[in-house]
Residue frames relative to the residue before (quaternion, step in Angstrom):
aa qw qx qy qz dx dy dz
M 1.0000 0.0000 0.0000 0.0000 0.00 0.00 0.00
K 0.2609 -0.7641 0.5751 0.1319 3.55 -0.90 0.97
V 0.1671 -0.7662 0.6143 0.0874 3.56 -0.93 0.94
E 0.4264 -0.7021 0.5108 0.2536 3.56 -0.81 1.00
A 0.6575 -0.5557 0.3474 0.3717 3.57 -1.12 0.74
P 0.6809 0.4801 -0.3317 0.4426 3.68 0.73 -0.85
D 0.6436 0.5139 -0.3211 0.4674 3.58 1.07 -0.72
F 0.6480 0.5099 -0.3208 0.4662 3.59 0.98 -0.83
L 0.6352 0.5279 -0.3303 0.4569 3.59 0.95 -0.85
R 0.6586 0.5082 -0.3058 0.4632 3.57 0.91 -0.91
L 0.6575 0.5106 -0.3107 0.4588 3.60 0.92 -0.88
A 0.6766 0.4806 -0.2950 0.4735 3.60 0.89 -0.91
E 0.6322 0.5219 -0.3329 0.4660 3.60 1.01 -0.78
N 0.6767 0.4966 -0.2933 0.4575 3.60 0.88 -0.93
A 0.6778 0.4723 -0.2842 0.4866 3.58 1.10 -0.67
G 0.4200 -0.7223 0.4574 0.3045 3.60 1.23 -0.27
T 0.5619 0.6358 -0.3573 0.3904 3.57 1.21 0.45
V 0.4157 0.6480 -0.5104 0.3832 3.58 1.09 0.73
L 0.1328 -0.8013 0.5821 0.0380 3.58 -0.66 1.14
F 0.1498 -0.7483 0.6436 0.0575 3.55 -0.72 1.17
F 0.0859 0.8354 -0.5331 0.1029 3.61 -0.68 1.00
D 0.0114 -0.7752 0.6316 0.0017 3.52 -1.33 0.46
L 0.2276 -0.7487 0.6076 0.1356 3.54 -1.27 0.52
E 0.1511 -0.6894 0.6886 0.1665 3.48 -1.37 0.39
T 0.0900 -0.8255 0.5571 -0.0124 3.55 -0.73 1.11
Q 0.3913 -0.6477 0.5833 0.2953 3.51 -1.30 0.28
G 0.8068 0.0897 -0.1207 0.5714 3.56 -0.20 1.29
L 0.4685 -0.6965 0.4836 0.2481 3.53 -1.23 0.56
T 0.7072 0.3626 -0.2581 0.5493 3.58 1.28 -0.11
A 0.4445 -0.7512 0.4382 0.2148 3.52 -0.78 1.10
D 0.5810 0.5754 -0.3985 0.4154 3.60 1.15 -0.25
Y 0.7538 0.3114 -0.1906 0.5463 3.59 1.18 -0.53
G 0.7197 0.4392 -0.2414 0.4806 3.58 1.21 -0.35
K 0.2252 -0.7430 0.6016 0.1878 3.50 -1.32 -0.33
I 0.5183 -0.6139 0.4924 0.3348 3.55 -1.28 0.36
L 0.2348 -0.7990 0.5441 0.1018 3.56 -0.80 1.05
V 0.8132 0.0339 0.0549 0.5784 3.58 0.92 -0.96
Y 0.0668 -0.7581 0.6482 0.0245 3.56 -1.13 0.80
S 0.0032 -0.7813 0.6238 -0.0226 3.57 -0.75 1.10
R 0.0797 0.7931 -0.5968 0.0919 3.53 -1.11 0.75
K 0.0133 -0.7635 0.6440 0.0455 3.47 -1.40 0.27
F 0.3341 -0.6934 0.6011 0.2149 3.50 -1.19 0.67
N 0.8446 -0.1345 0.0478 0.5160 3.57 -0.79 1.10
D 0.8270 -0.2230 0.1703 0.4873 3.60 -0.73 -1.02
D 0.3547 0.7254 -0.5089 0.2984 3.61 1.18 0.42
N 0.6036 -0.5207 0.4436 0.4096 3.53 -1.33 0.03
C 0.5637 -0.5870 0.4700 0.3417 3.51 -1.27 0.52
R 0.1078 -0.7658 0.6309 0.0631 3.56 -1.08 0.80
T 0.1366 -0.7987 0.5843 0.0458 3.56 -1.07 0.75
T 0.1217 -0.7752 0.6185 0.0409 3.53 -1.10 0.84
F 0.2032 -0.7577 0.6127 0.0960 3.55 -1.15 0.79
R 0.7404 0.3852 -0.3273 0.4431 3.57 -1.37 0.24
E 0.5232 -0.7217 0.3610 0.2740 3.51 -0.48 1.29
Q 0.6980 0.4547 -0.3167 0.4536 3.64 0.70 -0.88
S 0.6306 0.5107 -0.3298 0.4826 3.62 1.06 -0.68
I 0.6233 0.5405 -0.3264 0.4613 3.56 1.07 -0.78
L 0.6862 0.4865 -0.2925 0.4548 3.58 0.80 -0.98
K 0.6298 0.5171 -0.3281 0.4778 3.59 1.06 -0.71
A 0.6679 0.4909 -0.2976 0.4736 3.60 0.92 -0.90
M 0.6259 0.5326 -0.3424 0.4553 3.60 0.99 -0.77
R 0.6542 0.5098 -0.3209 0.4574 3.57 0.88 -0.91
E 0.6632 0.5019 -0.3050 0.4640 3.60 0.90 -0.92
D 0.6732 0.4904 -0.2965 0.4674 3.59 0.91 -0.87
F 0.6564 0.5070 -0.3167 0.4602 3.59 0.91 -0.89
E 0.6368 0.5281 -0.3337 0.4520 3.60 1.01 -0.74
K 0.6847 0.4813 -0.2810 0.4696 3.63 1.05 -0.72
A 0.6676 0.5524 -0.2930 0.4040 3.57 1.08 -0.73
D 0.3073 -0.7010 0.6070 0.2136 3.53 -1.24 0.58
L 0.7889 0.1153 -0.0483 0.6017 3.56 1.22 -0.56
L 0.2131 -0.7475 0.6199 0.1073 3.54 -0.92 1.03
V 0.0430 -0.7850 0.6177 0.0200 3.59 -0.95 0.87
G 0.1257 0.7771 -0.6043 0.1230 3.53 -0.82 1.08
Y 0.3593 -0.6888 0.5719 0.2634 3.55 -1.32 -0.16
N 0.7934 -0.0862 -0.0638 0.5992 3.52 -0.35 1.38
S 0.3174 0.8001 -0.4446 0.2478 3.52 1.22 0.63
R 0.6043 0.5565 -0.3705 0.4335 3.60 1.10 -0.51
L 0.7618 0.3707 -0.1992 0.4926 3.57 0.92 -0.89
F 0.7678 0.3263 -0.2083 0.5105 3.60 1.12 -0.40
D 0.7758 0.3999 -0.2499 0.4193 3.61 0.16 -1.25
V 0.7247 0.4336 -0.2647 0.4657 3.61 0.72 -1.02
T 0.6796 0.4711 -0.3131 0.4670 3.61 0.88 -0.83
Y 0.6054 0.5415 -0.3503 0.4664 3.59 1.09 -0.69
A 0.6753 0.4853 -0.2937 0.4714 3.59 0.84 -0.98
N 0.6701 0.4959 -0.3126 0.4553 3.60 0.91 -0.84
T 0.6147 0.5282 -0.3434 0.4747 3.59 1.10 -0.63
R 0.6588 0.4921 -0.3051 0.4804 3.57 0.95 -0.84
L 0.6229 0.5314 -0.3376 0.4644 3.62 1.02 -0.77
L 0.6291 0.5394 -0.3315 0.4510 3.57 0.99 -0.84
E 0.6538 0.5052 -0.3232 0.4613 3.59 0.92 -0.84
W 0.6996 0.4500 -0.2620 0.4893 3.59 1.05 -0.76
G 0.5201 -0.6697 0.4010 0.3466 3.61 1.27 0.08
K 0.5231 0.6326 -0.4007 0.4070 3.58 1.20 0.52
L 0.5815 -0.5714 0.4529 0.3609 3.54 -1.29 0.39
P 0.5837 -0.5812 0.4197 0.3811 3.60 -1.16 0.48
L 0.6555 -0.4919 0.3921 0.4178 3.56 -1.30 0.27
P 0.5728 -0.5996 0.4193 0.3695 3.59 -1.07 0.62
K 0.4584 -0.6598 0.5215 0.2874 3.57 -1.09 0.75
K 0.0177 0.7861 -0.6146 0.0641 3.54 -0.90 1.02
H 0.6152 -0.4547 0.4384 0.4718 3.54 -1.27 0.06
H 0.0568 -0.8249 0.5593 -0.0594 3.53 -0.72 1.13
L 0.1037 -0.7802 0.6165 0.0231 3.53 -0.67 1.16
D 0.1054 -0.7722 0.6262 0.0239 3.54 -0.43 1.26
M 0.3518 -0.7845 0.4732 0.1921 3.57 -0.28 1.28
Y 0.5517 0.5893 -0.4066 0.4278 3.61 1.10 -0.48
F 0.7415 0.4015 -0.2296 0.4860 3.57 0.76 -1.02
A 0.5995 0.5601 -0.3598 0.4444 3.59 1.12 -0.60
L 0.7643 0.3760 -0.1876 0.4891 3.60 1.02 -0.80
K 0.4755 0.7278 -0.4163 0.2662 3.58 1.17 -0.59
G 0.7826 0.3226 -0.1706 0.5043 3.60 0.78 -0.93
K 0.6411 0.5496 -0.3103 0.4367 3.58 1.29 -0.10
L 0.7505 0.3296 -0.1865 0.5415 3.59 1.19 -0.49
R 0.1980 -0.7493 0.6201 0.1218 3.55 -1.01 0.82
T 0.2301 0.7676 -0.5504 0.2343 3.54 0.39 1.31
T 0.6643 -0.5142 0.3636 0.4026 3.57 -1.24 0.44
S 0.7956 0.0839 -0.0121 0.5998 3.55 0.99 -0.87
K 0.3249 -0.7538 0.5425 0.1785 3.56 -1.13 0.67
T 0.3789 0.7176 -0.5067 0.2912 3.63 1.20 0.22
M 0.6208 -0.5556 0.3919 0.3902 3.55 -1.17 0.51
G 0.6285 0.5401 -0.3351 0.4483 3.58 1.00 -0.76
A 0.6703 0.4908 -0.2934 0.4731 3.58 0.94 -0.88
V 0.6494 0.5018 -0.3174 0.4751 3.59 0.96 -0.83
G 0.6529 0.5135 -0.3110 0.4619 3.59 0.94 -0.86
A 0.6544 0.4975 -0.3116 0.4765 3.58 0.98 -0.82
F 0.6332 0.5302 -0.3262 0.4600 3.60 0.97 -0.84
L 0.7201 0.4292 -0.2363 0.4913 3.58 0.98 -0.86
N 0.3649 -0.7619 0.4630 0.2682 3.58 1.34 -0.03
L 0.1982 0.8108 -0.5205 0.1802 3.56 0.94 0.94
Q 0.6476 -0.5503 0.3723 0.3730 3.54 -1.23 0.54
E 0.7339 0.3643 -0.2143 0.5318 3.60 0.91 -0.92
A 0.1725 -0.7704 0.6054 0.1012 3.57 -1.00 0.82
K 0.6007 -0.5478 0.4350 0.3872 3.56 -1.21 0.51
L 0.3275 -0.7462 0.5515 0.1783 3.55 -0.78 1.07
R 0.2129 -0.7866 0.5724 0.0912 3.56 -0.57 1.19
I 0.0489 0.7806 -0.6212 0.0486 3.57 -0.88 0.97
G 0.5355 -0.6470 0.4483 0.3061 3.54 -1.18 0.55
P 0.6759 -0.5200 0.3432 0.3935 3.58 -1.25 0.36
G 0.5474 0.6344 -0.3947 0.3771 3.59 1.18 -0.44
A 0.5701 0.6001 -0.3864 0.4070 3.60 1.12 -0.57
W 0.6900 0.4320 -0.2741 0.5120 3.61 1.00 -0.77
R 0.6641 0.5275 -0.3054 0.4330 3.54 0.87 -1.00
N 0.7618 0.3565 -0.1804 0.5099 3.59 0.97 -0.89
R 0.3531 -0.7559 0.4716 0.2856 3.55 1.34 0.02
D 0.1412 0.7853 -0.5725 0.1886 3.54 0.75 1.17
Y 0.2152 -0.8513 0.4664 0.1070 3.54 0.30 1.33
E 0.6252 0.5375 -0.3552 0.4406 3.62 0.99 -0.68
T 0.6702 0.4750 -0.2908 0.4905 3.59 0.96 -0.85
L 0.6565 0.5052 -0.3124 0.4649 3.59 0.95 -0.84
K 0.6130 0.5366 -0.3431 0.4676 3.59 1.07 -0.70
K 0.6491 0.5091 -0.3171 0.4679 3.60 0.91 -0.90
R 0.6565 0.5158 -0.3031 0.4594 3.57 0.95 -0.91
C 0.6897 0.4889 -0.2823 0.4533 3.58 0.83 -1.00
E 0.6700 0.4830 -0.2998 0.4775 3.60 0.92 -0.87
S 0.6218 0.5327 -0.3341 0.4669 3.57 1.03 -0.76
D 0.6407 0.5232 -0.3185 0.4629 3.60 1.01 -0.80
V 0.6514 0.5068 -0.3188 0.4661 3.60 0.97 -0.80
I 0.6524 0.5000 -0.3144 0.4750 3.60 0.97 -0.82
L 0.6513 0.4975 -0.3081 0.4831 3.58 0.96 -0.86
L 0.6197 0.5510 -0.3303 0.4509 3.59 0.97 -0.83
E 0.6656 0.4922 -0.3062 0.4700 3.58 0.88 -0.91
Q 0.6563 0.5045 -0.3144 0.4646 3.60 0.98 -0.77
V 0.6234 0.5170 -0.3341 0.4821 3.60 1.01 -0.79
Y 0.6301 0.5460 -0.3224 0.4482 3.58 0.94 -0.92
H 0.7168 0.4547 -0.2731 0.4526 3.60 0.70 -1.05
K 0.6802 0.4912 -0.2927 0.4587 3.59 1.04 -0.70
T 0.8079 0.2967 -0.1250 0.4936 3.61 1.07 -0.63
K 0.4077 0.7533 -0.4612 0.2316 3.63 1.19 -0.09
H 0.5728 0.5897 -0.3839 0.4204 3.60 1.15 -0.43
L 0.6323 0.5279 -0.3260 0.4640 3.62 1.26 -0.27
V 0.5375 0.6509 -0.3929 0.3647 3.59 1.25 -0.34
V 0.1610 -0.8065 0.5662 0.0552 3.55 -0.76 1.10
T 0.8076 0.0754 -0.0142 0.5848 3.58 0.99 -0.85
I 0.1813 -0.7427 0.6352 0.1099 3.50 -1.29 0.54
N 0.2737 -0.7910 0.5307 0.1335 3.57 -0.74 1.06
T 0.3663 -0.6787 0.5723 0.2787 3.53 -1.34 0.13
């Protein structure tokens, strides 16, 4: 039986199993970098944040197992692959495969905007949350309080982008 994307989104929302998530990492490649911060929220719950890479990977696995739908922004090519690379180094299995809605790819062909970044899309949509801009020193100096604010802000903005644009979603990948 095939379930259309809008119906699946509604079912996952009603079940409270939509996981909005984001990572802040040290470096863009996981072989030389590490995960510093993981923020997430299920549907309308409060944002939760975890620090320390092994604790983050454990929390991600637990959250992914509970979720029926993962929602991120460029999360298929960055967040999930980064986490799976780090898990491989630690000798652990990859994160469980779930239905995954990457809002970057869901919106990429649907919006004709100057930029496709989440911050630009949020600004275009005039959303309440704005992309929190921070300098490179926050990552370099591991300013965890600033990185936490940035990561949580991204998750809140992500949820707002999702709710404002979910009617454009045609397919959901695993």
